[in-house]
C-alpha positions as CSV (number, residue, x, y, z in Angstrom):
1,X,0.0,0.0,0.0
2,X,1.4,3.4,-0.9
3,X,2.0,6.1,1.6
4,X,-0.7,8.2,-0.2
5,X,-3.4,5.7,0.9
6,X,-3.1,6.4,4.7
7,X,-1.9,8.9,7.2
8,X,-1.1,8.3,10.9
9,X,-4.1,8.5,13.2
10,X,-2.2,11.2,15.2
11,X,-2.6,13.5,12.2
12,X,-6.3,13.5,12.8
13,X,-5.7,14.1,16.5
14,X,-3.8,17.3,15.6
15,X,-6.7,18.4,13.4
16,X,-9.1,17.9,16.4
17,X,-6.7,20.0,18.6
18,X,-6.7,22.9,16.1
19,X,-10.5,22.6,15.9
20,X,-10.8,23.2,19.6
21,X,-8.3,26.1,19.5
22,X,-10.0,28.0,16.6
23,X,-13.5,27.3,18.0
24,X,-12.4,29.1,21.2
25,X,-11.1,32.0,19.2
26,X,-14.3,32.7,17.4
27,X,-17.0,31.4,19.7
28,X,-17.5,34.9,21.1
29,X,-19.1,35.9,17.9
30,X,-22.0,33.5,18.5
31,X,-22.8,34.7,22.0
32,X,-22.2,38.5,22.0
33,X,-25.5,39.5,23.5
34,X,-25.2,37.1,26.4
35,X,-21.7,38.3,27.2
36,X,-22.7,41.9,26.9
37,X,-25.5,41.4,29.4
38,X,-23.4,39.2,31.7
39,X,-20.7,41.8,32.1
40,X,-22.7,45.0,31.4
41,X,-20.5,46.0,28.5
42,X,-21.1,47.1,24.9
43,X,-21.2,44.7,21.9
44,X,-18.0,46.5,20.7
45,X,-16.2,45.6,24.0
46,X,-17.4,42.0,23.6
47,X,-16.0,42.0,20.0
48,X,-12.7,43.1,21.4
49,X,-12.5,39.7,23.2
50,X,-11.8,38.2,19.7
51,X,-9.2,40.9,19.1
52,X,-7.5,40.2,22.4
53,X,-7.2,36.5,21.5
54,X,-5.7,37.5,18.1
55,X,-3.3,39.9,19.7
56,X,-2.1,37.2,22.0
57,X,-1.6,34.9,19.0
58,X,0.3,37.5,16.9
59,X,2.6,39.0,19.6
60,X,2.9,36.2,22.2
61,X,3.4,33.0,20.2
62,X,6.9,33.6,18.8
63,X,8.5,34.7,22.1
64,X,7.1,31.7,23.8
65,X,8.4,29.4,21.1
66,X,11.8,31.0,21.3
67,X,11.8,30.3,25.0
68,X,10.9,26.6,24.5
69,X,13.6,26.2,21.9
70,X,16.2,27.8,24.1
71,X,15.3,25.4,26.9
72,X,15.6,22.4,24.6
73,X,12.1,21.1,25.3
74,X,10.8,18.4,22.9
75,X,8.0,19.2,20.6
76,X,5.6,16.8,22.3
77,X,6.4,18.1,25.8
78,X,6.0,21.7,24.6
79,X,2.7,21.0,22.9
80,X,1.2,19.1,26.0
81,X,2.5,21.8,28.3
82,X,1.1,24.7,26.3
83,X,-2.2,22.9,25.9
84,X,-2.3,22.5,29.7
85,X,-1.7,26.3,30.0
86,X,-4.4,26.9,27.4
87,X,-6.9,24.7,29.4
88,X,-6.0,26.6,32.6
89,X,-6.7,30.0,30.8
90,X,-9.9,28.6,29.3
91,X,-11.1,27.5,32.8
92,X,-10.3,31.0,34.1
93,X,-12.3,32.5,31.1
94,X,-15.3,30.2,31.8
95,X,-15.3,31.2,35.5
96,X,-14.4,34.8,35.0
97,X,-16.1,37.1,37.6
98,X,-15.5,40.3,35.6
99,X,-14.7,41.5,32.1
100,X,-11.0,42.4,32.7
101,X,-10.4,38.8,34.0
102,X,-12.1,37.4,30.9
103,X,-10.0,39.7,28.6
104,X,-6.8,38.6,30.4
105,X,-7.7,34.9,30.1
106,X,-8.4,35.4,26.3
107,X,-5.0,37.0,25.8
108,X,-3.2,34.0,27.5
109,X,-5.3,31.6,25.5
110,X,-4.2,33.4,22.3
111,X,-0.5,33.2,23.2
112,X,-0.8,29.4,24.0
113,X,-2.9,28.8,20.9
114,X,-0.4,30.4,18.4
115,X,2.5,28.3,19.8
116,X,0.3,25.2,19.8
117,X,-0.7,25.6,16.2
118,X,2.9,26.1,15.2
119,X,3.9,22.9,17.1
120,X,1.0,21.0,15.5
121,X,2.3,21.8,12.1
122,X,5.8,20.8,13.1
123,X,4.8,17.5,14.7
124,X,2.6,16.7,11.6
125,X,5.5,17.4,9.2
126,X,7.8,15.1,11.3
127,X,5.4,12.2,11.2
128,X,5.0,11.9,7.4
129,X,7.2,11.7,4.3
130,X,8.1,15.0,2.7
131,X,6.0,14.3,-0.3
132,X,2.9,13.7,1.9
133,X,3.3,16.9,4.0
134,X,0.8,19.0,2.0
135,X,-1.9,16.3,2.3
136,X,-1.3,15.7,6.0
137,X,-1.4,19.5,6.7
138,X,-4.7,19.7,4.8
139,X,-6.1,17.2,7.3
140,X,-4.7,19.0,10.3
141,X,-6.1,22.3,8.9
142,X,-9.5,20.8,8.3
143,X,-9.9,21.4,12.0
144,X,-9.6,25.1,11.3
145,X,-12.2,24.8,8.4
146,X,-14.6,22.9,10.5
147,X,-14.6,25.4,13.4
148,X,-16.9,28.0,11.8
149,X,-19.1,25.2,10.3
150,X,-19.5,23.0,13.4
151,X,-17.6,24.5,16.4
152,X,-19.0,28.0,16.5
153,X,-22.7,26.8,15.9
154,X,-22.2,24.1,18.6
155,X,-21.0,26.6,21.2
156,X,-23.8,29.0,20.2
157,X,-26.4,26.2,20.7
158,X,-25.0,25.3,24.1
159,X,-25.0,29.0,25.1
160,X,-28.6,29.4,24.0
161,X,-29.8,26.4,26.1
162,X,-27.4,26.4,29.0
163,X,-25.6,29.7,29.2
164,X,-22.3,31.1,28.0
165,X,-20.3,29.6,30.9
166,X,-21.5,26.1,29.9
167,X,-20.4,26.8,26.3
168,X,-16.9,27.9,27.5
169,X,-16.6,24.8,29.7
170,X,-17.5,22.6,26.7
171,X,-14.5,24.0,24.8
172,X,-12.3,23.5,27.8
173,X,-13.4,19.8,28.0
174,X,-12.7,19.3,24.3
175,X,-9.2,20.8,24.7
176,X,-8.7,18.5,27.8
177,X,-9.5,15.4,25.7
178,X,-7.2,16.5,23.0
179,X,-4.4,17.1,25.5
180,X,-4.8,13.7,27.0
181,X,-4.7,11.9,23.7
182,X,-1.6,14.0,22.7
183,X,0.2,13.0,25.8
184,X,-0.7,9.3,25.2
185,X,-0.4,9.0,21.4
186,X,2.1,11.5,20.0
187,X,5.6,10.1,19.5
188,X,8.2,11.2,22.1
189,X,11.2,13.3,21.0
190,X,14.6,13.2,22.6
191,X,15.0,17.0,23.2
192,X,13.8,19.6,20.9
193,X,14.2,18.3,17.4
194,X,15.4,21.6,16.0
195,X,17.8,23.9,17.9
196,X,17.1,27.6,18.4
197,X,20.3,28.4,16.6
198,X,19.2,26.5,13.5
199,X,15.7,28.0,13.6
200,X,17.1,31.5,14.0
201,X,19.5,31.0,11.0
202,X,16.5,29.8,9.0
203,X,14.8,33.2,9.5
204,X,17.4,34.8,7.2
205,X,15.9,33.0,4.3
206,X,14.4,35.5,1.8
207,X,12.2,32.9,0.3
208,X,10.6,32.2,3.7
209,X,9.7,35.8,4.2
210,X,8.3,36.0,0.7
211,X,6.1,33.0,1.6
212,X,5.0,34.7,4.8
213,X,4.1,37.9,2.9
214,X,1.9,36.0,0.4
215,X,0.2,34.1,3.2
216,X,-0.6,37.3,5.1
217,X,-2.0,39.0,2.0
218,X,-4.2,35.9,1.2
219,X,-5.8,35.9,4.6
220,X,-6.0,39.7,4.7
221,X,-7.9,39.7,1.3
222,X,-10.3,37.0,2.6
223,X,-11.1,38.6,5.9
224,X,-11.5,42.1,4.5
225,X,-14.6,40.6,2.8
226,X,-15.7,37.9,5.2
227,X,-15.6,40.2,8.3
228,X,-18.5,42.2,6.7
229,X,-20.3,39.5,4.8
230,X,-23.4,39.5,7.0
231,X,-24.3,43.2,6.5
232,X,-23.4,42.9,2.8
233,X,-25.6,39.8,2.3
234,X,-28.6,41.4,4.2
235,X,-28.4,45.0,3.1
236,X,-26.8,44.8,-0.3
237,X,-27.8,41.4,-1.7
238,X,-31.2,41.2,0.0
239,X,-30.7,37.9,1.8
240,X,-33.3,37.4,4.6
241,X,-31.6,37.4,8.1
242,X,-32.7,33.9,8.7
243,X,-30.8,32.7,5.6
244,X,-27.5,34.1,6.6
245,X,-26.6,31.2,8.9
246,X,-27.2,28.5,6.2
247,X,-25.2,30.6,3.7
248,X,-22.3,30.8,6.2
249,X,-22.5,27.0,6.7
250,X,-22.4,26.6,2.9
251,X,-19.4,28.9,2.8
252,X,-17.7,26.7,5.4
253,X,-18.4,23.6,3.3
254,X,-16.8,25.4,0.4
255,X,-13.8,26.0,2.6
256,X,-13.6,22.3,3.4
257,X,-13.9,21.2,-0.3
258,X,-11.3,23.8,-1.4
259,X,-9.0,22.7,1.4
260,X,-9.2,19.0,0.2
261,X,-8.5,20.0,-3.4
262,X,-5.6,22.3,-2.6
263,X,-4.2,19.7,-0.1
264,X,-4.1,17.2,-3.0
265,X,-1.8,19.4,-5.1
266,X,-0.1,21.4,-2.4
267,X,3.1,19.3,-2.5
268,X,3.6,18.8,-6.2
269,X,2.3,22.1,-7.5
270,X,2.7,24.5,-4.6
271,X,3.2,27.8,-6.3
272,X,0.8,27.0,-9.1
273,X,-1.9,26.3,-6.5
274,X,-1.2,29.5,-4.7
275,X,-1.2,31.5,-7.9
276,X,-4.4,30.2,-9.4
277,X,-6.0,30.4,-6.0
278,X,-5.2,34.1,-5.8
279,X,-6.5,34.7,-9.3
280,X,-9.8,33.0,-8.4
281,X,-10.0,34.9,-5.1
282,X,-9.4,38.2,-6.8
283,X,-12.0,37.6,-9.5
284,X,-14.6,36.3,-7.0
285,X,-14.1,39.5,-4.9
286,X,-14.4,41.8,-7.9
287,X,-17.4,39.8,-9.1
288,X,-19.1,40.1,-5.7
289,X,-18.3,43.9,-5.6
290,X,-19.9,44.4,-9.1
291,X,-22.7,41.9,-8.9
292,X,-25.3,44.6,-8.0
293,X,-28.8,43.2,-7.8
294,X,-28.0,39.9,-9.5
295,X,-28.9,37.6,-6.6
296,X,-27.4,34.3,-7.8
297,X,-24.2,36.0,-9.0
298,X,-23.7,37.5,-5.6
299,X,-24.2,34.1,-3.9
300,X,-21.9,32.3,-6.4
301,X,-19.1,34.9,-5.9
302,X,-19.5,34.6,-2.1
303,X,-19.2,30.8,-2.2
304,X,-16.2,31.1,-4.7
305,X,-14.4,33.1,-2.0
306,X,-15.0,30.2,0.3
307,X,-13.4,27.8,-2.2
308,X,-10.2,29.8,-2.2
309,X,-9.0,32.2,0.5
310,X,-8.6,30.2,3.8
311,X,-8.7,27.0,1.7
312,X,-5.3,27.8,0.3
313,X,-3.8,27.1,3.7
314,X,-2.2,23.7,2.7
315,X,-0.4,25.3,-0.2
316,X,0.7,28.2,2.0
317,X,2.1,25.9,4.6
318,X,3.7,23.6,2.0
319,X,5.5,26.7,0.6
320,X,6.8,27.7,4.0
321,X,8.0,24.1,4.6
322,X,9.8,24.1,1.3
323,X,11.4,27.4,1.9
324,X,12.8,26.5,5.3
325,X,13.2,23.6,7.7
326,X,9.8,22.9,9.4
327,X,10.4,23.9,13.0
328,X,8.3,25.4,15.8
329,X,9.6,29.0,15.4
330,X,9.1,29.0,11.6
331,X,5.5,27.6,11.9
332,X,4.5,29.8,14.8
333,X,5.8,32.9,13.0
334,X,3.7,31.8,10.0
335,X,0.6,31.6,12.3
336,X,1.4,35.1,13.7
337,X,1.7,36.6,10.2
338,X,-1.6,35.0,9.1
339,X,-3.2,36.5,12.3
340,X,-1.7,39.9,11.4
341,X,-3.1,39.6,7.9
342,X,-6.5,38.8,9.3
343,X,-6.4,41.9,11.5
344,X,-5.2,44.1,8.6
345,X,-7.9,42.9,6.3
346,X,-10.7,43.4,8.8
347,X,-9.3,46.9,9.7
348,X,-9.0,47.9,6.1
349,X,-12.5,46.8,5.3
350,X,-13.9,48.7,8.2
351,X,-11.9,51.8,7.4
352,X,-13.3,51.8,3.9
353,X,-16.8,51.7,5.2
354,X,-16.1,54.4,7.7
355,X,-14.7,56.5,4.9
356,X,-18.1,56.5,3.2
357,X,-17.4,54.1,0.3
358,X,-20.3,51.9,1.1
359,X,-20.9,48.3,2.4
360,X,-19.2,46.7,-0.6
361,X,-16.0,48.7,-0.2
362,X,-14.4,45.9,1.9
363,X,-14.7,43.7,-1.2
364,X,-12.5,46.1,-3.2
365,X,-10.0,46.2,-0.3
366,X,-9.9,42.4,-0.4
367,X,-9.4,42.5,-4.2
368,X,-6.5,44.9,-3.8
369,X,-4.8,42.7,-1.2
370,X,-5.4,39.7,-3.4
371,X,-3.7,41.5,-6.3
372,X,-0.7,42.3,-4.1
373,X,-0.6,38.7,-3.1
374,X,-0.6,37.7,-6.8
375,X,2.2,40.1,-7.6
376,X,4.2,38.7,-4.7
377,X,4.1,35.2,-6.1
378,X,4.7,35.8,-9.8
379,X,8.5,36.2,-9.5
380,X,9.0,33.0,-7.5
381,X,6.6,31.2,-9.9
382,X,8.7,32.3,-12.9
383,X,11.9,31.3,-11.2
384,X,10.5,27.9,-10.3
385,X,9.4,27.2,-13.9
386,X,12.9,28.4,-15.2
387,X,14.6,26.0,-12.9
388,X,12.3,23.2,-13.9
389,X,13.0,23.8,-17.6
390,X,16.8,23.9,-17.0
391,X,16.5,20.6,-15.1
392,X,14.7,19.0,-18.0
393,X,17.4,20.2,-20.4
């Protein structure tokens, strides 16, 4: 049986771990009114809880990873330890007596989450052959794709029936299960598999930073549009409020399908997958911006964004792993750059609306970021094809 026919069960465990981490990040969106009432704060302050988590991911993950590398802690021990910290912070969030305590807990969860996601990518890469990394990563990242489809609705349902604290404890319980399985099933390492010195030297690789730049622009382009998709669908397209949730679920399914397709070609056609994905993303964003009152064209373009965007993650990760040795610092920095791209896209879309350019303005911001992403990958793609031609000669 070829290696393509199966992946280690632990790869799926890592996917479940990322599912729990990302669900915790975005679950606040599904219970904003309840949190606002519980802590007597505005909806904007509740929304900041997502930003605090993202801030912890973007700024806290890399320093924590550097510390772990400096102390020579193995990837498995580091992952289990950080998941334990994440569970403790999650428990503090679930039992938080005040808004400041909840905000602090969310920041700590974000720091631990960024380092955990980087370690999940590193452990995944070490468990499979190089030619299977893209496919394995697509399975791990399916946890990220499933979060908005299943995780956030699940936590919203629990909050509706049992309260927001019960929902928070449910995520803690899921993370606890994943941690227990990680401690029991992941292969042990004899010291950190990649030294801090080697990881630090890797960061001088220009190809790595080029890959980071493209990844940040892809996610920025996607979330410039997705962050404001609900008001666009309701006020511009004319979708009934009750139909937004099914459309978001359909968008999530498109993410999963795109992720599987990209994962299939991420190893063998990395730059080609990124390039054509960006072309499709840019055209979908422009089409959505220009669709006007054409209902089905609007919906088709919205779903097309789901087929690309975040679904390009396996190719983005494969490119980073080809540019540099797959280690915790390299992968955690990638996570931080992606988080920064998310923040940039969301901010840019909101700034365009505030400037008076209309609700569809974020779509043009996304299209502009996608164009920059496309430009960032054209030169590496041309170099890759030149090297391939020379090799054949």
